[in-house]
C-alpha positions, 0 to 999 in steps of 0.5 A: 459502563464497566470497563475491563482492559485487564481482561486482554492485557493479563493474559499473555497469550493476548498480548502475544497475538496482539503483538504478532498481528500489528507486525504482520500487518505493518510488514505486509503493507510495508513489503506491498508498498515497495513491491506495488511501488517499483510496479506503479513506476513500471506502469507509468513508465509505459503510460506515459512514454506509451512505450511499445503501444502497450500502454493501454494494457497498462492503463485498463490494469489500473483502471479495473484494480481500482474500480473493483473492491480490495475484497474482491480483489483479495477473494479472487486472489485467494481462491480464484487464482489458486483454482486457475492455475493449479497453485497453493500459498499460504494465506498470508501470501495470497494477501500480499499478492492482492495488496500488491495489485491493488498499491501499484494501481493507485500508486501508479495513478498518483504518478501518472497525475505527477508526470503532469505537473512537470514541463514538456519543455525539460524533456524537449531538452533534453532530447535535443542533448540526445539523452534517450527516453528512459534515461529522461524518465528515470533520470528528469521526470520520475525524481520530479513526480514523485517529489511533488506527489509524495504526500498524496503517495503517503497518505494513500499508503496510509489509507491502504493500511487502515484497509488491511484489516480486511485480511483477516477474511481469508484467515490471515493472523493480522491485526484484526483477526488477532482481535476477533479472536480475543472477542470472541473469547472475552466477549469483552467487545469495546475494550478489545476494539478500542485496544485494536484502534489504539493501535492501528492509530499508533502504527498508522503515525509511526509510517506518517513520521517515516514518510516524513523523514524519506520526504525530508532526506529524499526531496529537500527541495521541495517544499514539505506539505502538511 
């Protein structure tokens, strides 16, 4: 087999495209993960405490997102919502919104499972002390649930990062889009996608290292699950 990786790396423009694409993919994933996690906390609170009788709205949202493909959500956000609401964003902003919606639903379901591992006795004791439900959730239930489910949240985050390549379908210049462009110019498909694989693995391992570090820092009382 005649491998010609040098055709990719000898071209400064191709290397720049790969670097920018990797930075965009990682950046969108981090932003979507953080925003999605905040939304997931709200969704899980509504479902766990049955707040104002609208817990069914949160449950419907979570189930709808988790039972539809990400690419369908992406196309709806990128092409459907602008027609319905009369606005137009850059493609990367559409991709970010779709990823936030997707991340929040999966994170919310993981957190809900974590709440089930926290004993009701702690809630009852806190209520007996006069603490309000929101304070009980924020100070007692939520930290324990996150600590216990952090490995699952981390795995889901990395898995969702690996699916972000589909945002190239709406023209976002992410890592996959950069690879497809380079392949169309060099016709070195094998070399290009081997390179993409290596970069995706490197970013995934970096995210994993970051998550393990956060886990040890934030939840030292929970045994690290590998």
